Rosetta silent file (secondary structure, phi, psi, omega in degrees, C-alpha in Angstrom):
SEQUENCE: XXXXXXXXXXXXXXXXXXXXXXXXXXXXXXXXXXXXXXXXXXXXXXXXXXXXXXXXXXXXXXXXXXXXXXXXXXXXXXXXXXXXXXXXXXXXXXXXXXXXXXXXXXXXXXXXXXXXXXXXXXXXXXXXXXXXXXXXXXXXXXXXXXXXXXXXXXXXXXXXXXXXXXXXXXXXXXXX
SCORE:     score description
SCORE:     0.000 S_00000001
   1 L     0.000  143.621  175.596  140.351   25.050  114.343 S_00000001
   2 E   -95.080  126.557 -174.341  139.603   25.557  118.047 S_00000001
   3 E  -128.155  128.192  177.767  138.330   22.342  119.630 S_00000001
   4 E   -90.875  138.661  179.096  136.950   21.860  123.147 S_00000001
   5 E  -126.244  145.472  174.244  137.658   18.591  124.953 S_00000001
   6 E  -156.471  148.154  179.718  136.188   17.029  128.055 S_00000001
   7 E  -156.592  154.731  172.145  136.148   13.617  129.653 S_00000001
   8 L   -91.541 -170.953 -177.473  135.304   11.893  132.876 S_00000001
   9 L   -63.687  -21.782  179.931  137.563    9.508  134.771 S_00000001
  10 L   -91.967    2.232 -178.195  136.709    6.675  132.349 S_00000001
  11 L  -135.235    1.508 -172.835  137.731    8.692  129.300 S_00000001
  12 H   -66.822  -29.980 -179.082  140.596   10.971  130.283 S_00000001
  13 H   -66.316  -45.774  176.098  143.353    8.816  128.769 S_00000001
  14 H   -64.319  -40.717  179.336  141.825    8.941  125.272 S_00000001
  15 H   -58.209  -43.972 -179.874  141.048   12.638  125.754 S_00000001
  16 H   -64.585  -38.777  178.180  144.682   13.345  126.553 S_00000001
  17 H   -67.835  -39.728  177.000  145.831   11.390  123.492 S_00000001
  18 H   -63.278  -43.181  179.378  143.291   13.219  121.311 S_00000001
  19 H   -57.801  -42.606 -179.291  144.494   16.564  122.691 S_00000001
  20 H   -66.378  -42.462  177.280  148.059   15.751  121.703 S_00000001
  21 H   -59.923  -45.398 -179.192  147.055   14.713  118.180 S_00000001
  22 H   -62.507  -44.124  178.774  145.059   17.915  117.763 S_00000001
  23 H   -63.588  -42.021  178.802  147.922   20.086  118.982 S_00000001
  24 H   -60.930  -28.523  179.916  150.370   18.241  116.712 S_00000001
  25 L   -91.123    5.011  175.613  148.072   19.059  113.764 S_00000001
  26 L    89.479    9.555  178.381  148.013   22.757  114.678 S_00000001
  27 L   -82.684  150.481  171.735  144.574   22.957  116.299 S_00000001
  28 E   -85.709  133.693 -175.857  143.890   25.076  119.376 S_00000001
  29 E  -118.461  128.884  169.481  142.649   22.911  122.230 S_00000001
  30 E  -103.750  104.992 -176.246  140.466   23.902  125.159 S_00000001
  31 E  -100.961  107.729 -177.509  140.948   21.002  127.591 S_00000001
  32 L   -91.208    6.220  177.797  138.346   21.120  130.348 S_00000001
  33 L    90.217 -171.430   -5.064  139.569   17.935  132.048 S_00000001
  34 L   -76.555  171.177 -172.123  139.409   15.658  133.851 S_00000001
  35 L  -123.186    7.097  177.984  143.060   14.650  134.091 S_00000001
  36 L  -156.966 -176.781 -173.421  143.134   11.505  136.214 S_00000001
  37 L   -86.911    9.322  176.314  141.142    8.466  137.343 S_00000001
  38 L   -65.671  123.820 -177.252  139.503   10.151  140.339 S_00000001
  39 L   -56.364  132.204  177.937  135.746    9.520  139.870 S_00000001
  40 L  -136.626  165.843  178.856  133.859   12.593  138.634 S_00000001
  41 L   -86.183  117.358 -176.856  130.372   13.274  137.286 S_00000001
  42 H   -62.495  -31.043 -177.156  130.398   13.074  133.473 S_00000001
  43 H   -55.903  -38.782 -177.604  127.476   15.501  132.867 S_00000001
  44 H   -59.926  -35.333 -179.586  129.575   18.515  133.871 S_00000001
  45 H   -74.566  -37.565  174.430  132.152   17.707  131.195 S_00000001
  46 H   -64.099  -42.099 -179.658  129.497   17.247  128.527 S_00000001
  47 H   -63.511  -46.700 -174.330  127.879   20.531  129.521 S_00000001
  48 H   -68.076  -38.699  176.282  131.087   22.592  129.475 S_00000001
  49 H   -66.149  -43.331  177.621  132.194   21.289  126.079 S_00000001
  50 H   -57.772  -45.892  179.825  128.674   21.856  124.751 S_00000001
  51 H   -65.382  -37.690  178.265  128.637   25.433  126.041 S_00000001
  52 H   -60.435  -41.002  179.150  132.078   26.131  124.578 S_00000001
  53 H   -73.464  -46.727 -176.337  130.782   25.081  121.146 S_00000001
  54 H   -63.262  -32.466 -179.019  127.344   26.699  121.474 S_00000001
  55 L   -90.430   -0.261  177.805  128.814   30.047  122.531 S_00000001
  56 L    83.990    5.288  176.831  131.421   30.039  119.769 S_00000001
  57 L   -71.501  -20.276  175.005  134.426   29.691  122.044 S_00000001
  58 L  -139.225  149.078  178.563  135.213   26.500  120.110 S_00000001
  59 L   -81.213  -33.408  178.777  134.237   25.435  116.602 S_00000001
  60 E  -143.713  168.289  178.900  133.863   21.782  117.551 S_00000001
  61 E  -140.217  156.770  175.592  133.993   19.591  120.607 S_00000001
  62 E  -136.720  130.545  177.540  134.974   16.098  121.621 S_00000001
  63 E  -124.592  148.536 -177.915  133.814   14.326  124.756 S_00000001
  64 E  -138.883  132.389  170.221  134.910   10.952  126.093 S_00000001
  65 E  -141.226 -171.812 -177.955  133.525    8.692  128.789 S_00000001
  66 L   -59.498  -45.632 -176.401  133.437    4.958  129.377 S_00000001
  67 L  -108.197  -18.320 -173.385  130.559    4.289  126.976 S_00000001
  68 L    82.880  -12.604 -171.493  130.195    7.658  125.145 S_00000001
  69 H   -77.629  -53.879 -176.880  126.475    7.580  125.887 S_00000001
  70 H   -63.551  -44.187 -177.928  126.023    9.585  129.077 S_00000001
  71 H   -68.018  -32.003  175.079  128.429   12.348  128.170 S_00000001
  72 H   -66.950  -42.177  178.146  126.768   12.667  124.721 S_00000001
  73 H   -60.509  -41.366  178.724  123.356   13.005  126.383 S_00000001
  74 H   -63.342  -48.874 -179.087  124.747   15.744  128.615 S_00000001
  75 H   -59.166  -38.032 -178.231  126.316   17.658  125.712 S_00000001
  76 H   -71.268  -10.287  174.456  123.054   17.447  123.771 S_00000001
  77 L   -72.522  -18.819 -177.547  121.211   19.244  126.575 S_00000001
  78 L   -83.310  120.394  179.396  123.010   22.436  125.534 S_00000001
  79 L   -56.151  132.036 -179.755  120.986   24.354  122.910 S_00000001
  80 L    98.566   -9.127 -179.518  122.870   24.472  119.624 S_00000001
  81 L   -93.860  138.004  173.309  124.832   21.274  120.188 S_00000001
  82 L  -125.232   86.016 -176.552  124.556   18.304  117.861 S_00000001
  83 E   -97.443  129.615  178.179  126.579   15.618  119.622 S_00000001
  84 E  -115.616  126.702  171.659  126.854   12.151  118.106 S_00000001
  85 E   -84.527  117.392 -175.434  128.076    9.135  120.038 S_00000001
  86 L  -120.975  151.321 -178.525  129.950    7.149  117.403 S_00000001
  87 L  -129.697   -4.863  178.214  131.581    3.748  117.430 S_00000001
  88 L  -155.077  163.001 -171.668  132.823    3.276  113.868 S_00000001
  89 H   -59.907  -37.929 -176.955  133.935    5.450  110.938 S_00000001
  90 H   -65.204  -39.373  177.773  130.756    5.434  108.867 S_00000001
  91 H   -67.095  -34.407  176.333  128.642    6.810  111.722 S_00000001
  92 H   -64.268  -40.775  179.196  131.277    9.517  112.280 S_00000001
  93 H   -65.734  -46.744 -179.559  131.084   10.437  108.590 S_00000001
  94 H   -66.593  -33.064  177.056  127.289   10.558  108.520 S_00000001
  95 H   -58.177  -37.455  177.133  127.237   12.567  111.750 S_00000001
  96 H   -80.892  -52.130 -173.265  129.143   15.283  109.890 S_00000001
  97 H   -63.928  -44.715 -172.912  127.691   14.944  106.370 S_00000001
  98 L  -101.262  -27.954 -173.902  124.015   14.585  107.266 S_00000001
  99 L  -114.258   -1.945 -179.043  123.690   15.934  110.810 S_00000001
 100 L    49.903   43.026  179.922  126.381   18.632  110.937 S_00000001
 101 L   -55.638  130.140  177.412  127.560   17.206  114.269 S_00000001
 102 L  -108.210   -4.330  173.404  129.593   19.822  116.083 S_00000001
 103 E  -138.005  139.027  176.117  130.506   17.541  119.001 S_00000001
 104 E  -119.580  141.997  178.256  131.556   13.900  118.857 S_00000001
 105 E  -114.458  130.273  179.025  131.462   11.465  121.762 S_00000001
 106 E  -114.899  154.805  176.757  133.897    8.568  122.035 S_00000001
 107 E  -107.945  122.516  176.480  133.971    5.522  124.294 S_00000001
 108 L   -78.754  -27.388 -177.486  137.254    4.637  125.962 S_00000001
 109 L   -87.405  -23.329 -172.659  135.962    1.288  127.189 S_00000001
 110 L  -112.084  -13.275 -178.349  134.230    0.083  124.007 S_00000001
 111 L  -118.225  132.669  174.972  136.317    1.472  121.121 S_00000001
 112 L   -69.457  155.131 -176.238  139.897    0.600  120.298 S_00000001
 113 H   -59.549  -41.912 -178.930  142.361    3.440  119.956 S_00000001
 114 H   -61.375  -37.262  177.656  142.935    2.913  116.219 S_00000001
 115 H   -65.995  -42.435  178.935  139.197    3.205  115.614 S_00000001
 116 H   -63.065  -42.567  177.962  139.034    6.432  117.629 S_00000001
 117 H   -58.326  -43.852 -179.945  141.938    7.881  115.644 S_00000001
 118 H   -65.527  -43.724  179.308  140.136    7.144  112.369 S_00000001
 119 H   -64.973  -36.536  177.119  136.840    8.615  113.611 S_00000001
 120 H   -61.971  -45.995  178.193  138.677   11.715  114.833 S_00000001
 121 H   -58.694  -45.096  179.321  140.232   12.201  111.392 S_00000001
 122 H   -62.964  -44.232  179.974  136.829   11.850  109.736 S_00000001
 123 H   -58.515  -40.182 -177.165  135.230   14.295  112.192 S_00000001
 124 H   -75.932  -31.341 -170.927  137.872   16.911  111.435 S_00000001
 125 H  -102.721  -15.883 -174.075  137.906   16.508  107.650 S_00000001
 126 L   -87.593  127.533  177.865  134.310   15.754  106.638 S_00000001
 127 L   -83.428  163.124  171.206  132.149   18.701  105.569 S_00000001
 128 L   -79.748  131.373 -178.501  128.419   19.085  106.135 S_00000001
 129 L   -72.150  -24.914 -178.607  126.569   18.305  102.892 S_00000001
 130 L    68.319 -138.753  178.862  123.844   20.892  103.536 S_00000001
 131 L    55.885 -133.584 -177.943  120.992   20.741  101.028 S_00000001
 132 H   -61.157  -23.839 -179.033  118.050   18.667  102.215 S_00000001
 133 H   -72.608  -30.276 -179.251  119.979   17.887  105.386 S_00000001
 134 H   -61.251  -43.121  179.134  120.113   21.565  106.443 S_00000001
 135 H   -61.854  -41.595 -178.199  116.336   21.739  106.716 S_00000001
 136 H   -71.365  -39.849  177.885  116.266   18.590  108.835 S_00000001
 137 H   -61.889  -39.793  178.442  119.113   19.690  111.079 S_00000001
 138 H   -59.313  -33.455 -179.909  117.251   22.959  111.717 S_00000001
 139 H   -65.866  -22.456 -179.807  114.295   20.912  112.971 S_00000001
 140 L   -60.266  -22.085 -177.329  116.452   19.491  115.760 S_00000001
 141 L  -110.401   13.956 -178.249  116.100   22.826  117.538 S_00000001
 142 L   -98.667   12.140 -174.922  112.405   23.444  116.866 S_00000001
 143 L   -82.534   68.932  173.724  111.003   21.423  119.732 S_00000001
 144 L  -102.455 -158.593 -177.064  109.130   24.272  121.354 S_00000001
 145 H   -62.304  -41.875 -179.049  105.422   24.478  122.182 S_00000001
 146 H   -64.037  -47.169  179.813  104.264   24.393  118.545 S_00000001
 147 H   -66.509  -36.285  178.703  106.345   21.324  117.683 S_00000001
 148 H   -64.842  -41.760  177.360  105.346   19.608  120.913 S_00000001
 149 H   -60.901  -45.029  177.866  101.647   20.132  120.115 S_00000001
 150 H   -60.258  -43.439 -179.511  102.179   18.698  116.631 S_00000001
 151 H   -66.126  -40.207  178.642  104.036   15.722  118.103 S_00000001
 152 H   -66.280  -34.314  174.627  101.325   15.080  120.704 S_00000001
 153 H   -64.331  -42.923  177.155   98.711   15.083  117.894 S_00000001
 154 H   -61.252  -40.784  179.492  100.809   12.497  116.026 S_00000001
 155 H   -62.797  -44.231  179.574  101.056   10.471  119.207 S_00000001
 156 H   -64.663  -39.496  178.294   97.287   10.578  119.696 S_00000001
 157 H   -72.279  -23.379 -178.714   96.678    9.545  116.051 S_00000001
 158 L    87.521    8.989  176.428   99.209    6.759  116.367 S_00000001
 159 L  -162.998  158.459  174.850  101.263    7.894  113.373 S_00000001
 160 L   -88.516  123.623 -174.223  103.171   10.809  111.921 S_00000001
 161 L  -112.270  -11.211 -175.203  101.084   12.219  109.102 S_00000001
 162 L  -131.453   33.444  175.215  102.780   15.410  107.982 S_00000001
 163 L   -71.410  142.699 -179.530  106.528   14.756  107.843 S_00000001
 164 L   -72.565  148.800  176.655  108.196   16.475  104.918 S_00000001
 165 L  -109.629  164.526  177.046  109.511   14.398  102.018 S_00000001
 166 H   -54.954  -36.428  177.587  112.524   15.137   99.799 S_00000001
 167 H   -62.994  -40.220  177.508  110.074   16.313   97.104 S_00000001
 168 H   -59.093  -38.070 -174.913  108.504   18.780   99.539 S_00000001
 169 H   -70.742  -26.111 -179.807  111.909   20.222  100.264 S_00000001
 170 H  -111.279    8.197  175.143  112.669   21.007   96.632 S_00000001
 171 L    82.312   20.379  178.021  109.127   21.940   95.571 S_00000001
 172 L   -86.956  126.332  179.728  108.229   18.779   93.656 S_00000001
 173 L   -66.373  149.739  179.415  104.485   18.058   93.828 S_00000001
 174 L   -53.154  135.294 -179.221  103.494   14.644   95.250 S_00000001
 175 L    77.594    0.441 -176.798  103.695   12.000   92.513 S_00000001
 176 L   -93.405    0.000    0.000  105.649   14.431   90.319 S_00000001
């Protein structure tokens, strides 16, 4: 698998260790940096990894910063990216199984290395379950004018009134 990597100055050490693990396992790595502790702006690294995945130059991506939060927000600005900031194995598994995450964000300051290794393994090996989750994942990219109007109506009403249910997704009538 081809995997894009990026990190800021607060995440480059984990990124470098992740790159080595990936290479040792036979993956192709696109390492966009950074490579030392010189302060840099994390959004650029989130964007470039996101674009590598969104354009098909990489199948998946991994970004690392001090907290995982900012770099994940940056990656998620790229259309087609589903980046999850994870801090433990179960969230990494659900990010793949239910959300088809194609980019994972790790924290070098808040997560121990052994935890990151386990989450990396899960990210690489866990398939997307599809099914009812596929419909929901598709909605992540529907926030255009029509969806915004629907959302603003929900906001004005003070509640969401027309969210789909699992029965709707498989054609089961309400109460059936």
